[in-house]
All heavy atoms as TSV, in Angstrom:
chain	resi	resn	atom	element	x	y	z
A	1	MET	N	N	0.837	-1.179	0.000
A	1	MET	CA	C	0.000	0.000	0.000
A	1	MET	C	C	0.885	1.247	0.000
A	1	MET	O	O	1.838	1.356	0.760
A	1	MET	CB	C	-0.895	-0.017	1.241
A	1	MET	CG	C	-1.884	1.104	1.275
A	1	MET	SD	S	-3.181	0.816	2.465
A	1	MET	CE	C	-2.525	1.682	3.857
A	2	THR	N	N	0.558	2.194	-0.834
A	2	THR	CA	C	1.342	3.413	-0.970
A	2	THR	C	C	0.783	4.499	-0.065
A	2	THR	O	O	-0.415	4.732	-0.029
A	2	THR	CB	C	1.305	3.896	-2.430
A	2	THR	OG1	O	1.794	2.850	-3.254
A	2	THR	CG2	C	2.160	5.120	-2.618
A	3	ASP	N	N	1.680	5.153	0.663
A	3	ASP	CA	C	1.281	6.251	1.544
A	3	ASP	C	C	1.498	7.554	0.794
A	3	ASP	O	O	2.635	7.970	0.583
A	3	ASP	CB	C	2.101	6.219	2.830
A	3	ASP	CG	C	1.582	7.178	3.887
A	3	ASP	OD1	O	0.747	8.044	3.554
A	3	ASP	OD2	O	2.017	7.054	5.042
A	4	ARG	N	N	0.433	8.195	0.378
A	4	ARG	CA	C	0.523	9.403	-0.439
A	4	ARG	C	C	0.282	10.684	0.364
A	4	ARG	O	O	0.050	11.739	-0.214
A	4	ARG	CB	C	-0.473	9.323	-1.602
A	4	ARG	CG	C	-0.279	8.099	-2.496
A	4	ARG	CD	C	1.068	8.041	-3.129
A	4	ARG	NE	N	1.108	8.908	-4.288
A	4	ARG	CZ	C	2.153	9.077	-5.065
A	4	ARG	NH1	N	3.263	8.442	-4.828
A	4	ARG	NH2	N	2.106	9.875	-6.089
A	5	ARG	N	N	0.371	10.602	1.696
A	5	ARG	CA	C	0.253	11.825	2.494
A	5	ARG	C	C	1.475	12.698	2.245
A	5	ARG	O	O	2.588	12.192	2.122
A	5	ARG	CB	C	0.169	11.501	3.985
A	5	ARG	CG	C	-1.138	10.857	4.395
A	5	ARG	CD	C	-1.129	10.509	5.857
A	5	ARG	NE	N	-0.137	9.430	6.046
A	5	ARG	CZ	C	0.396	9.114	7.211
A	5	ARG	NH1	N	0.075	9.755	8.300
A	5	ARG	NH2	N	1.273	8.130	7.300
A	6	LEU	N	N	1.254	13.990	2.179
A	6	LEU	CA	C	2.360	14.931	1.988
A	6	LEU	C	C	2.870	15.396	3.343
A	6	LEU	O	O	2.085	15.775	4.213
A	6	LEU	CB	C	1.901	16.119	1.136
A	6	LEU	CG	C	1.662	15.804	-0.327
A	6	LEU	CD1	C	0.968	16.972	-1.015
A	6	LEU	CD2	C	2.969	15.475	-1.032
A	7	TRP	N	N	4.183	15.368	3.491
A	7	TRP	CA	C	4.830	15.783	4.733
A	7	TRP	C	C	5.573	17.087	4.528
A	7	TRP	O	O	6.241	17.302	3.522
A	7	TRP	CB	C	5.818	14.721	5.191
A	7	TRP	CG	C	5.194	13.512	5.811
A	7	TRP	CD1	C	3.870	13.186	5.854
A	7	TRP	CD2	C	5.882	12.448	6.468
A	7	TRP	NE1	N	3.695	11.994	6.491
A	7	TRP	CE2	C	4.917	11.518	6.889
A	7	TRP	CE3	C	7.220	12.204	6.730
A	7	TRP	CZ2	C	5.250	10.358	7.566
A	7	TRP	CZ3	C	7.554	11.043	7.407
A	7	TRP	CH2	C	6.587	10.133	7.825
A	8	SER	N	N	5.487	17.940	5.537
A	8	SER	CA	C	6.220	19.205	5.559
A	8	SER	C	C	7.521	18.997	6.338
A	8	SER	O	O	7.800	17.908	6.833
A	8	SER	CB	C	5.369	20.265	6.265
A	8	SER	OG	O	5.214	19.902	7.636
A	9	TYR	N	N	8.294	20.059	6.448
A	9	TYR	CA	C	9.505	19.993	7.266
A	9	TYR	C	C	9.181	19.512	8.681
A	9	TYR	O	O	9.900	18.705	9.264
A	9	TYR	CB	C	10.174	21.363	7.368
A	9	TYR	CG	C	10.864	21.841	6.116
A	9	TYR	CD1	C	10.526	23.063	5.549
A	9	TYR	CD2	C	11.872	21.100	5.510
A	9	TYR	CE1	C	11.174	23.531	4.410
A	9	TYR	CE2	C	12.527	21.562	4.379
A	9	TYR	CZ	C	12.171	22.772	3.828
A	9	TYR	OH	O	12.820	23.225	2.713
A	10	LYS	N	N	8.095	20.026	9.237
A	10	LYS	CA	C	7.705	19.680	10.605
A	10	LYS	C	C	7.412	18.188	10.742
A	10	LYS	O	O	7.827	17.548	11.710
A	10	LYS	CB	C	6.478	20.507	11.002
A	10	LYS	CG	C	6.033	20.321	12.421
A	10	LYS	CD	C	4.848	21.210	12.735
A	10	LYS	CE	C	4.333	20.966	14.127
A	10	LYS	NZ	N	3.153	21.791	14.425
A	11	ASP	N	N	6.721	17.615	9.767
A	11	ASP	CA	C	6.396	16.187	9.806
A	11	ASP	C	C	7.651	15.328	9.685
A	11	ASP	O	O	7.801	14.324	10.392
A	11	ASP	CB	C	5.424	15.832	8.673
A	11	ASP	CG	C	4.116	16.599	8.763
A	11	ASP	OD1	O	3.545	16.675	9.864
A	11	ASP	OD2	O	3.692	17.127	7.726
A	12	ILE	N	N	8.543	15.727	8.785
A	12	ILE	CA	C	9.799	14.990	8.609
A	12	ILE	C	C	10.618	15.058	9.892
A	12	ILE	O	O	11.156	14.048	10.352
A	12	ILE	CB	C	10.599	15.546	7.419
A	12	ILE	CG1	C	9.816	15.354	6.113
A	12	ILE	CG2	C	11.978	14.876	7.339
A	12	ILE	CD1	C	10.387	16.129	4.943
A	13	ALA	N	N	10.689	16.242	10.472
A	13	ALA	CA	C	11.457	16.430	11.711
A	13	ALA	C	C	10.922	15.525	12.822
A	13	ALA	O	O	11.705	14.890	13.540
A	13	ALA	CB	C	11.411	17.891	12.139
A	14	ALA	N	N	9.606	15.447	12.954
A	14	ALA	CA	C	9.016	14.590	13.985
A	14	ALA	C	C	9.359	13.125	13.714
A	14	ALA	O	O	9.644	12.361	14.648
A	14	ALA	CB	C	7.505	14.791	14.027
A	15	HIS	N	N	9.354	12.737	12.451
A	15	HIS	CA	C	9.635	11.347	12.090
A	15	HIS	C	C	11.070	10.945	12.414
A	15	HIS	O	O	11.308	9.822	12.872
A	15	HIS	CB	C	9.343	11.139	10.591
A	15	HIS	CG	C	9.529	9.741	10.130
A	15	HIS	ND1	N	8.681	8.714	10.497
A	15	HIS	CD2	C	10.472	9.183	9.329
A	15	HIS	CE1	C	9.100	7.596	9.946
A	15	HIS	NE2	N	10.183	7.855	9.230
A	16	ILE	N	N	12.015	11.841	12.180
A	16	ILE	CA	C	13.425	11.497	12.438
A	16	ILE	C	C	13.943	12.086	13.749
A	16	ILE	O	O	15.138	12.008	14.036
A	16	ILE	CB	C	14.334	11.879	11.248
A	16	ILE	CG1	C	14.317	13.381	10.976
A	16	ILE	CG2	C	13.950	11.080	10.008
A	16	ILE	CD1	C	15.331	13.817	9.905
A	17	ARG	N	N	13.048	12.706	14.505
A	17	ARG	CA	C	13.358	13.232	15.844
A	17	ARG	C	C	14.456	14.282	15.854
A	17	ARG	O	O	15.455	14.172	16.574
A	17	ARG	CB	C	13.696	12.083	16.789
A	17	ARG	CG	C	12.556	11.128	16.970
A	17	ARG	CD	C	12.912	10.028	17.913
A	17	ARG	NE	N	11.776	9.117	18.062
A	17	ARG	CZ	C	11.888	7.826	18.189
A	17	ARG	NH1	N	13.078	7.266	18.219
A	17	ARG	NH2	N	10.819	7.076	18.310
A	18	VAL	N	N	14.251	15.288	15.002
A	18	VAL	CA	C	15.132	16.458	14.979
A	18	VAL	C	C	14.249	17.702	14.909
A	18	VAL	O	O	13.029	17.597	14.799
A	18	VAL	CB	C	16.122	16.440	13.782
A	18	VAL	CG1	C	17.048	15.226	13.858
A	18	VAL	CG2	C	15.395	16.474	12.466
A	19	GLN	N	N	14.864	18.867	14.945
A	19	GLN	CA	C	14.128	20.122	14.823
A	19	GLN	C	C	13.844	20.410	13.341
A	19	GLN	O	O	14.640	20.030	12.471
A	19	GLN	CB	C	14.941	21.273	15.409
A	19	GLN	CG	C	15.153	21.171	16.899
A	19	GLN	CD	C	13.851	21.256	17.660
A	19	GLN	OE1	O	13.015	22.110	17.393
A	19	GLN	NE2	N	13.674	20.353	18.616
A	20	PRO	N	N	12.731	21.094	13.037
A	20	PRO	CA	C	12.437	21.450	11.641
A	20	PRO	C	C	13.577	22.212	10.960
A	20	PRO	O	O	13.825	22.013	9.768
A	20	PRO	CB	C	11.170	22.303	11.744
A	20	PRO	CG	C	10.490	21.772	12.975
A	20	PRO	CD	C	11.619	21.449	13.922
A	21	ASP	N	N	14.285	23.061	11.691
A	21	ASP	CA	C	15.418	23.795	11.099
A	21	ASP	C	C	16.525	22.847	10.641
A	21	ASP	O	O	17.233	23.130	9.671
A	21	ASP	CB	C	15.984	24.822	12.076
A	21	ASP	CG	C	15.115	26.062	12.172
A	21	ASP	OD1	O	14.279	26.284	11.268
A	21	ASP	OD2	O	15.278	26.810	13.148
A	22	THR	N	N	16.662	21.719	11.318
A	22	THR	CA	C	17.657	20.728	10.910
A	22	THR	C	C	17.283	20.151	9.552
A	22	THR	O	O	18.134	19.986	8.672
A	22	THR	CB	C	17.767	19.607	11.955
A	22	THR	OG1	O	18.108	20.187	13.215
A	22	THR	CG2	C	18.798	18.561	11.560
A	23	VAL	N	N	15.992	19.873	9.361
A	23	VAL	CA	C	15.524	19.334	8.078
A	23	VAL	C	C	15.715	20.376	6.978
A	23	VAL	O	O	16.136	20.037	5.866
A	23	VAL	CB	C	14.057	18.883	8.173
A	23	VAL	CG1	C	13.570	18.335	6.839
A	23	VAL	CG2	C	13.879	17.834	9.275
A	24	ARG	N	N	15.452	21.635	7.279
A	24	ARG	CA	C	15.690	22.707	6.298
A	24	ARG	C	C	17.162	22.748	5.902
A	24	ARG	O	O	17.508	22.935	4.734
A	24	ARG	CB	C	15.258	24.055	6.868
A	24	ARG	CG	C	13.771	24.242	6.913
A	24	ARG	CD	C	13.405	25.651	7.416
A	24	ARG	NE	N	11.987	25.774	7.582
A	24	ARG	CZ	C	11.318	25.475	8.695
A	24	ARG	NH1	N	11.983	25.048	9.765
A	24	ARG	NH2	N	10.012	25.612	8.753
A	25	SER	N	N	18.026	22.569	6.879
A	25	SER	CA	C	19.465	22.558	6.617
A	25	SER	C	C	19.840	21.366	5.733
A	25	SER	O	O	20.672	21.490	4.830
A	25	SER	CB	C	20.237	22.510	7.939
A	25	SER	OG	O	21.612	22.447	7.706
A	26	TYR	N	N	19.247	20.206	5.988
A	26	TYR	CA	C	19.496	19.034	5.145
A	26	TYR	C	C	19.152	19.357	3.690
A	26	TYR	O	O	19.904	19.024	2.782
A	26	TYR	CB	C	18.644	17.842	5.579
A	26	TYR	CG	C	19.043	17.175	6.873
A	26	TYR	CD1	C	18.198	16.252	7.469
A	26	TYR	CD2	C	20.250	17.445	7.515
A	26	TYR	CE1	C	18.538	15.612	8.648
A	26	TYR	CE2	C	20.595	16.819	8.698
A	26	TYR	CZ	C	19.730	15.895	9.260
A	26	TYR	OH	O	20.071	15.268	10.425
A	27	ARG	N	N	18.020	20.017	3.481
A	27	ARG	CA	C	17.624	20.347	2.109
A	27	ARG	C	C	18.599	21.350	1.495
A	27	ARG	O	O	19.020	21.207	0.350
A	27	ARG	CB	C	16.211	20.910	2.074
A	27	ARG	CG	C	15.808	21.230	0.642
A	27	ARG	CD	C	14.345	21.522	0.503
A	27	ARG	NE	N	14.033	21.734	-0.899
A	27	ARG	CZ	C	13.298	22.722	-1.344
A	27	ARG	NH1	N	12.765	23.578	-0.516
A	27	ARG	NH2	N	13.074	22.844	-2.628
A	28	LYS	N	N	18.970	22.367	2.283
A	28	LYS	CA	C	19.897	23.395	1.807
A	28	LYS	C	C	21.218	22.775	1.349
A	28	LYS	O	O	21.825	23.230	0.382
A	28	LYS	CB	C	20.149	24.404	2.928
A	28	LYS	CG	C	21.118	25.499	2.578
A	28	LYS	CD	C	21.317	26.430	3.769
A	28	LYS	CE	C	22.394	27.455	3.483
A	28	LYS	NZ	N	22.655	28.295	4.655
A	29	HIS	N	N	21.643	21.728	2.026
A	29	HIS	CA	C	22.911	21.076	1.713
A	29	HIS	C	C	22.745	19.882	0.759
A	29	HIS	O	O	23.688	19.111	0.564
A	29	HIS	CB	C	23.609	20.638	3.003
A	29	HIS	CG	C	24.094	21.801	3.804
A	29	HIS	ND1	N	23.363	22.355	4.835
A	29	HIS	CD2	C	25.217	22.550	3.694
A	29	HIS	CE1	C	24.031	23.380	5.337
A	29	HIS	NE2	N	25.155	23.533	4.662
A	30	GLY	N	N	21.566	19.730	0.196
A	30	GLY	CA	C	21.331	18.685	-0.796
A	30	GLY	C	C	21.207	17.283	-0.236
A	30	GLY	O	O	21.415	16.312	-0.963
A	31	LEU	N	N	20.866	17.163	1.038
A	31	LEU	CA	C	20.778	15.850	1.670
A	31	LEU	C	C	19.379	15.243	1.610
A	31	LEU	O	O	19.224	14.051	1.846
A	31	LEU	CB	C	21.253	15.934	3.126
A	31	LEU	CG	C	22.692	16.418	3.299
A	31	LEU	CD1	C	23.016	16.592	4.773
A	31	LEU	CD2	C	23.661	15.467	2.639
A	32	LEU	N	N	18.373	16.041	1.312
A	32	LEU	CA	C	16.993	15.546	1.173
A	32	LEU	C	C	16.717	15.247	-0.292
A	32	LEU	O	O	17.284	15.894	-1.176
A	32	LEU	CB	C	15.987	16.612	1.627
A	32	LEU	CG	C	15.641	16.727	3.083
A	32	LEU	CD1	C	14.636	17.863	3.293
A	32	LEU	CD2	C	15.089	15.446	3.641
A	33	PRO	N	N	15.802	14.312	-0.550
A	33	PRO	CA	C	15.398	14.115	-1.947
A	33	PRO	C	C	14.629	15.338	-2.438
A	33	PRO	O	O	14.131	16.128	-1.615
A	33	PRO	CB	C	14.494	12.877	-1.886
A	33	PRO	CG	C	14.077	12.745	-0.468
A	33	PRO	CD	C	15.136	13.400	0.367
A	34	PRO	N	N	14.516	15.504	-3.738
A	34	PRO	CA	C	13.736	16.643	-4.254
A	34	PRO	C	C	12.288	16.552	-3.774
A	34	PRO	O	O	11.760	15.449	-3.612
A	34	PRO	CB	C	13.801	16.482	-5.771
A	34	PRO	CG	C	14.860	15.488	-6.037
A	34	PRO	CD	C	15.063	14.679	-4.793
A	35	PRO	N	N	11.635	17.689	-3.538
A	35	PRO	CA	C	10.230	17.648	-3.086
A	35	PRO	C	C	9.343	16.983	-4.141
A	35	PRO	O	O	9.569	17.106	-5.334
A	35	PRO	CB	C	9.850	19.118	-2.923
A	35	PRO	CG	C	11.092	19.907	-3.059
A	35	PRO	CD	C	12.136	19.044	-3.664
A	36	ASP	N	N	8.326	16.286	-3.656
A	36	ASP	CA	C	7.343	15.667	-4.550
A	36	ASP	C	C	6.290	16.675	-4.993
A	36	ASP	O	O	5.636	16.478	-6.016
A	36	ASP	CB	C	6.652	14.495	-3.844
A	36	ASP	CG	C	7.627	13.358	-3.548
A	36	ASP	OD1	O	8.282	12.902	-4.503
A	36	ASP	OD2	O	7.741	12.953	-2.385
A	37	HIS	N	N	6.136	17.744	-4.217
A	37	HIS	CA	C	5.110	18.742	-4.513
A	37	HIS	C	C	5.551	20.077	-3.904
A	37	HIS	O	O	6.140	20.098	-2.829
A	37	HIS	CB	C	3.781	18.287	-3.889
A	37	HIS	CG	C	2.636	19.207	-4.136
A	37	HIS	ND1	N	2.023	19.311	-5.355
A	37	HIS	CD2	C	1.987	20.057	-3.313
A	37	HIS	CE1	C	1.042	20.196	-5.265
A	37	HIS	NE2	N	0.999	20.660	-4.031
A	38	VAL	N	N	5.275	21.148	-4.595
A	38	VAL	CA	C	5.542	22.490	-4.053
A	38	VAL	C	C	4.250	23.281	-4.180
A	38	VAL	O	O	3.640	23.334	-5.246
A	38	VAL	CB	C	6.684	23.199	-4.818
A	38	VAL	CG1	C	6.879	24.616	-4.287
A	38	VAL	CG2	C	7.977	22.406	-4.719
A	39	GLU	N	N	3.828	23.843	-3.053
A	39	GLU	CA	C	2.595	24.622	-3.025
A	39	GLU	C	C	2.886	25.978	-2.394
A	39	GLU	O	O	3.353	26.041	-1.260
A	39	GLU	CB	C	1.542	23.870	-2.208
A	39	GLU	CG	C	0.181	24.523	-2.237
A	39	GLU	CD	C	-0.848	23.655	-1.527
A	39	GLU	OE1	O	-0.932	22.462	-1.838
A	39	GLU	OE2	O	-1.534	24.190	-0.637
A	40	ARG	N	N	2.651	27.034	-3.160
A	40	ARG	CA	C	2.929	28.403	-2.696
A	40	ARG	C	C	4.359	28.543	-2.189
A	40	ARG	O	O	4.620	29.174	-1.168
A	40	ARG	CB	C	1.934	28.833	-1.626
A	40	ARG	CG	C	0.553	29.070	-2.171
A	40	ARG	CD	C	-0.383	29.576	-1.127
A	40	ARG	NE	N	-1.437	28.574	-1.005
A	40	ARG	CZ	C	-2.140	28.341	0.074
A	40	ARG	NH1	N	-1.947	29.039	1.150
A	40	ARG	NH2	N	-3.051	27.414	0.086
A	41	GLY	N	N	5.278	27.907	-2.889
A	41	GLY	CA	C	6.690	28.012	-2.539
A	41	GLY	C	C	7.153	27.090	-1.429
A	41	GLY	O	O	8.332	27.062	-1.101
A	42	LYS	N	N	6.236	26.329	-0.836
A	42	LYS	CA	C	6.598	25.426	0.260
A	42	LYS	C	C	6.732	24.000	-0.261
A	42	LYS	O	O	5.834	23.493	-0.941
A	42	LYS	CB	C	5.545	25.461	1.366
A	42	LYS	CG	C	5.463	26.800	2.052
A	42	LYS	CD	C	4.447	26.775	3.163
A	42	LYS	CE	C	4.366	28.135	3.835
A	42	LYS	NZ	N	3.380	28.141	4.921
A	43	PRO	N	N	7.858	23.337	0.071
A	43	PRO	CA	C	8.068	21.969	-0.410
A	43	PRO	C	C	7.352	20.935	0.471
A	43	PRO	O	O	7.230	21.116	1.679
A	43	PRO	CB	C	9.579	21.797	-0.301
A	43	PRO	CG	C	9.953	22.670	0.854
A	43	PRO	CD	C	9.011	23.851	0.792
A	44	TYR	N	N	6.895	19.874	-0.174
A	44	TYR	CA	C	6.264	18.752	0.525
A	44	TYR	C	C	6.767	17.455	-0.094
A	44	TYR	O	O	7.042	17.392	-1.291
A	44	TYR	CB	C	4.739	18.811	0.402
A	44	TYR	CG	C	4.137	20.011	1.086
A	44	TYR	CD1	C	3.911	21.186	0.383
A	44	TYR	CD2	C	3.804	19.980	2.435
A	44	TYR	CE1	C	3.362	22.298	1.011
A	44	TYR	CE2	C	3.259	21.087	3.073
A	44	TYR	CZ	C	3.039	22.243	2.354
A	44	TYR	OH	O	2.510	23.339	2.972
A	45	TRP	N	N	6.854	16.421	0.727
A	45	TRP	CA	C	7.309	15.110	0.292
A	45	TRP	C	C	6.267	14.077	0.680
A	45	TRP	O	O	5.640	14.169	1.724
A	45	TRP	CB	C	8.621	14.742	0.986
A	45	TRP	CG	C	9.775	15.584	0.605
A	45	TRP	CD1	C	10.737	15.273	-0.311
A	45	TRP	CD2	C	10.125	16.885	1.102
A	45	TRP	NE1	N	11.654	16.288	-0.410
A	45	TRP	CE2	C	11.299	17.297	0.454
A	45	TRP	CE3	C	9.561	17.745	2.039
A	45	TRP	CZ2	C	11.918	18.512	0.708
A	45	TRP	CZ3	C	10.163	18.968	2.289
A	45	TRP	CH2	C	11.331	19.332	1.630
A	46	TYR	N	N	6.121	13.045	-0.164
A	46	TYR	CA	C	5.260	11.932	0.209
A	46	TYR	C	C	5.917	11.182	1.357
A	46	TYR	O	O	7.149	11.070	1.433
A	46	TYR	CB	C	5.043	10.978	-0.966
A	46	TYR	CG	C	4.190	11.561	-2.059
A	46	TYR	CD1	C	4.672	11.689	-3.348
A	46	TYR	CD2	C	2.889	11.991	-1.793
A	46	TYR	CE1	C	3.889	12.232	-4.352
A	46	TYR	CE2	C	2.102	12.542	-2.790
A	46	TYR	CZ	C	2.595	12.657	-4.060
A	46	TYR	OH	O	1.822	13.199	-5.050
A	47	ALA	N	N	5.090	10.665	2.260
A	47	ALA	CA	C	5.598	9.916	3.408
A	47	ALA	C	C	6.495	8.766	2.948
A	47	ALA	O	O	7.552	8.522	3.532
A	47	ALA	CB	C	4.435	9.399	4.259
A	48	ASP	N	N	6.106	8.082	1.883
A	48	ASP	CA	C	6.923	6.970	1.377
A	48	ASP	C	C	8.280	7.447	0.874
A	48	ASP	O	O	9.277	6.743	1.010
A	48	ASP	CB	C	6.190	6.230	0.254
A	48	ASP	CG	C	5.081	5.324	0.772
A	48	ASP	OD1	O	5.075	5.026	1.988
A	48	ASP	OD2	O	4.239	4.911	-0.037
A	49	THR	N	N	8.327	8.625	0.288
A	49	THR	CA	C	9.606	9.185	-0.175
A	49	THR	C	C	10.539	9.374	1.008
A	49	THR	O	O	11.723	9.016	0.954
A	49	THR	CB	C	9.385	10.534	-0.889
A	49	THR	OG1	O	8.523	10.338	-2.007
A	49	THR	CG2	C	10.693	11.163	-1.326
A	50	ILE	N	N	10.013	9.923	2.090
A	50	ILE	CA	C	10.837	10.183	3.277
A	50	ILE	C	C	11.235	8.883	3.955
A	50	ILE	O	O	12.389	8.723	4.378
A	50	ILE	CB	C	10.118	11.135	4.251
A	50	ILE	CG1	C	9.923	12.497	3.590
A	50	ILE	CG2	C	10.877	11.253	5.577
A	50	ILE	CD1	C	11.216	13.156	3.097
A	51	ARG	N	N	10.313	7.923	4.034
A	51	ARG	CA	C	10.668	6.635	4.653
A	51	ARG	C	C	11.794	5.945	3.878
A	51	ARG	O	O	12.695	5.368	4.472
A	51	ARG	CB	C	9.440	5.751	4.755
A	51	ARG	CG	C	8.474	6.229	5.807
A	51	ARG	CD	C	7.352	5.246	6.043
A	51	ARG	NE	N	6.406	5.806	6.981
A	51	ARG	CZ	C	5.178	6.211	6.662
A	51	ARG	NH1	N	4.740	6.082	5.425
A	51	ARG	NH2	N	4.383	6.720	7.581
A	52	ALA	N	N	11.744	6.017	2.557
A	52	ALA	CA	C	12.804	5.420	1.738
A	52	ALA	C	C	14.125	6.168	1.963
A	52	ALA	O	O	15.191	5.547	2.064
A	52	ALA	CB	C	12.418	5.453	0.267
A	53	TRP	N	N	14.060	7.494	2.062
A	53	TRP	CA	C	15.256	8.296	2.318
A	53	TRP	C	C	15.854	7.941	3.677
A	53	TRP	O	O	17.070	7.763	3.795
A	53	TRP	CB	C	14.897	9.784	2.242
A	53	TRP	CG	C	15.969	10.707	2.698
A	53	TRP	CD1	C	17.130	11.016	2.044
A	53	TRP	CD2	C	15.995	11.452	3.920
A	53	TRP	NE1	N	17.866	11.908	2.783
A	53	TRP	CE2	C	17.193	12.199	3.939
A	53	TRP	CE3	C	15.120	11.574	4.998
A	53	TRP	CZ2	C	17.535	13.035	4.991
A	53	TRP	CZ3	C	15.454	12.413	6.045
A	53	TRP	CH2	C	16.650	13.131	6.042
A	54	VAL	N	N	15.003	7.818	4.700
A	54	VAL	CA	C	15.486	7.473	6.041
A	54	VAL	C	C	16.162	6.100	6.017
A	54	VAL	O	O	17.222	5.918	6.611
A	54	VAL	CB	C	14.332	7.512	7.069
A	54	VAL	CG1	C	14.751	6.897	8.393
A	54	VAL	CG2	C	13.854	8.941	7.278
A	55	ALA	N	N	15.567	5.156	5.312
A	55	ALA	CA	C	16.125	3.804	5.253
A	55	ALA	C	C	17.489	3.779	4.570
A	55	ALA	O	O	18.328	2.926	4.889
A	55	ALA	CB	C	15.157	2.877	4.523
A	56	SER	N	N	17.724	4.720	3.660
A	56	SER	CA	C	18.998	4.742	2.933
A	56	SER	C	C	20.059	5.615	3.589
A	56	SER	O	O	21.210	5.622	3.140
A	56	SER	CB	C	18.774	5.217	1.494
A	56	SER	OG	O	18.464	6.594	1.472
A	57	ARG	N	N	19.684	6.347	4.646
A	57	ARG	CA	C	20.651	7.222	5.317
A	57	ARG	C	C	21.678	6.399	6.080
A	57	ARG	O	O	21.344	5.370	6.653
A	57	ARG	CB	C	19.932	8.124	6.340
A	57	ARG	CG	C	19.077	9.176	5.733
A	57	ARG	CD	C	18.321	9.948	6.797
A	57	ARG	NE	N	19.238	10.750	7.595
A	57	ARG	CZ	C	18.973	11.190	8.816
A	57	ARG	NH1	N	17.839	10.904	9.394
A	57	ARG	NH2	N	19.839	11.918	9.457
A	58	PRO	N	N	22.921	6.877	6.116
A	58	PRO	CA	C	23.917	6.187	6.946
A	58	PRO	C	C	23.516	6.278	8.417
A	58	PRO	O	O	22.931	7.281	8.845
A	58	PRO	CB	C	25.211	6.969	6.707
A	58	PRO	CG	C	24.927	7.932	5.607
A	58	PRO	CD	C	23.451	8.018	5.421
A	59	ARG	N	N	23.779	5.251	9.146
A	59	ARG	CA	C	23.455	5.229	10.583
A	59	ARG	C	C	24.400	6.139	11.346
A	59	ARG	O	O	25.509	6.425	10.901
A	59	ARG	CB	C	23.547	3.809	11.136
A	59	ARG	CG	C	22.639	2.836	10.428
A	59	ARG	CD	C	21.188	3.158	10.772
A	59	ARG	NE	N	20.315	2.205	10.090
A	59	ARG	CZ	C	19.196	2.548	9.498
A	59	ARG	NH1	N	18.824	3.798	9.473
A	59	ARG	NH2	N	18.448	1.650	8.932
A	60	ASN	N	N	23.963	6.553	12.541
A	60	ASN	CA	C	24.818	7.389	13.396
A	60	ASN	C	C	26.069	6.623	13.786
A	60	ASN	O	O	26.018	5.447	14.096
A	60	ASN	CB	C	24.076	7.797	14.668
A	60	ASN	CG	C	22.982	8.798	14.392
A	60	ASN	OD1	O	23.031	9.509	13.394
A	60	ASN	ND2	N	21.998	8.845	15.253
A	61	ARG	N	N	27.180	7.339	13.785
A	61	ARG	CA	C	28.443	6.740	14.224
A	61	ARG	C	C	28.563	6.856	15.738
A	61	ARG	O	O	28.081	7.808	16.329
A	61	ARG	CB	C	29.613	7.448	13.575
A	61	ARG	CG	C	29.690	7.181	12.092
A	61	ARG	CD	C	30.839	7.940	11.516
A	61	ARG	NE	N	30.240	9.081	10.806
A	61	ARG	CZ	C	30.907	10.068	10.282
A	61	ARG	NH1	N	32.198	10.127	10.401
A	61	ARG	NH2	N	30.292	11.029	9.659
A	62	LYS	N	N	29.220	5.905	16.335
A	62	LYS	CA	C	29.460	5.988	17.783
A	62	LYS	C	C	30.455	7.101	18.041
A	62	LYS	O	O	31.387	7.306	17.293
A	62	LYS	CB	C	29.999	4.677	18.314
A	62	LYS	CG	C	28.969	3.585	18.342
A	62	LYS	CD	C	29.506	2.349	18.985
A	62	LYS	CE	C	28.441	1.276	19.006
A	62	LYS	NZ	N	28.901	0.087	19.681
A	63	ARG	N	N	30.252	7.806	19.140
A	63	ARG	CA	C	31.127	8.933	19.474
A	63	ARG	C	C	32.113	8.542	20.527
A	63	ARG	O	O	31.993	7.752	21.328
A	63	ARG	CB	C	30.290	10.108	19.972
A	63	ARG	CG	C	29.445	10.628	18.845
A	63	ARG	CD	C	28.586	11.763	19.317
A	63	ARG	NE	N	27.717	12.130	18.200
A	63	ARG	CZ	C	27.175	13.285	18.052
A	63	ARG	NH1	N	27.375	14.217	18.923
A	63	ARG	NH2	N	26.408	13.545	17.048
C-alpha cells in the first residue's frame, strides 16, 4: 500500500526526531530528496519518499 500523504519539514522532523530547522538545513545542503510537490513556494514530500530516504541514510556513528 502506498502512503501518499504529503509531509512538511515539521512532519519529517518529527519522524526522524530532529528540529524542523535541521531538516531545512538538510535540504539546503542537498541531503533531502527533491520535493514531490511544491505549493505556494513550500516543499512537501510523500511519506513513502521520506521513509525510503530514512532507510537509505547512513546510521549514526558511535562517538
